[in-house]
N, C-alpha and C positions, 0 to 999 in steps of 0.2 A: 364127822359129827360137827355141826355148826355150834359155835359157842360164843358167849359174850363175856367170859371171865377168864382170868389167868389162874388165880388162886382158887382151888376147888375144896380147900379145907382139909381138916382132919378131925377126928373125934375129940382129940385133946386140945387142939390149938385153933381158936377162932380169931386170934389176933397175931397174925404172922409178923415176924420182924422184917422191916423194910429199911432201906437206906437210899440216900440221894447222891447223885454225882452227875457231872456233865456227860453227855453222850459224845463219844469220839466220832461217830458217824451216824447216819440215819439208821434207826433201829426199830424193828417191829416188836410188839409185845409178844412174850413167849420165847424170846431169844436167850440163849445161854451166854452169860457175860462173865468177864473177869474185870478187875480194876488194874489198869496200867497207868502208873504215875497219877493215881487218884481219879482217873477218868474211866467210865464204863466203855469196854471194848468187847465186841463179839469174841467169844473164846475161840482162839485160832489154832489150837494144837490137836490134830487128829488123833483120836484114840487115847488121849491123856486126860488128866484131871486129878490124879492123886496128889494130895498136899496143896492143891490150889483152891483158894476161896472162890467159889462160883456163885453166881447170882442168876435170877430169872427176871427179865424185863417185864414190868407190869404195864397195864394200859394207863393212859393219861386221864385218870378219872376226874382230876380237877378241871379239865377242859372238856369233860364229857366225851372223851375219846373212846373208841371201840377197839376191838382186837385187831382191826385192819388199819388203824391210824398209826402212822409211823412217828416216832420221836425224831425231831430234826437234829442234825449234827449241831452240837453246842448247847442244846436244851439241857436244863437240869431235869434229869429223869429219875424215876423211882423204880427200884428193883427189890425183889424178895430175896431173903437169905434162907434158902431151903434147909429144913431139918428133917430128921427121920420121921416117917409117917405122914409127911406133908404130901398133898396131891395138887398137881398143877396141870394146866394145858400148856404144852411147850411145842415149839416148832421142830418138826421132824423133816429131814431131807426128802426130796423126791425119790421115788423108786424103792421105797422100803416096804417089804411085805411082812407085816407084823402078824403072824398067824396064831399067836397065843398071848393071853394076858400073862404078865410077868416076864416078857421077853426083855433081856438086858439091853440097855441103850447106852451108847458112848458118844462123845463129841465127834463131830465130823470135820472140824477144823475151820468152820465158817459160822460158828454160833448156833448151829443146828445140832440135832441129835440124829444118830443112825443106829442100826442094829449093831450091838457090840459083841465082841468075841471074848468069852470068859477065858481068863488065863493069858490073854494077849492085850486087851484094851482095859483101861480103867473104866469100870462100869459106874455110871453116874446115877442112873435111875432105872426104873422098869416100866414097861407099858402097862396101862390099865384099860386097854381096849384092843380089839382086833381090827386092823385096818391096813389097806394098801395105799400108800401115798402116791398120787399121780401128779402132785405138785407139792411145794413146801406147805405143810399142813399142821395146824394145831392138833396135837394128839394128847389124850389123857395119860398122864404118867404119875408115878408115885416114887417117893424117896425112901 
């Protein structure tokens, strides 16, 4: 599904919490992030996430950026702090066959999401659409 937003909202929250930090590397909107030494970094631990503060890279709306415009390394970028019931479009790794809504998703170790294994992986969020990713793709997810 083509999209032009990262935050998809929730019924209760129309003003999501955002924070700013420098980008450690070039970053696409929808990337799963953590902060390392105060800098946004693509979350790099495959299957993990429990107890780690995670963020979702937003698009650069101040410069009229789109979901395909990359934040440059060193840019002060904006990211969401996801909460329960929030809905986002997030980047999912290539080759994921999400065959049902509510499929559990975990970190893939490169700032993307992949299908998670309940009981093995830390489940970060759940799919909100059915899709097979033939490239790194923004997919509707919910927390």
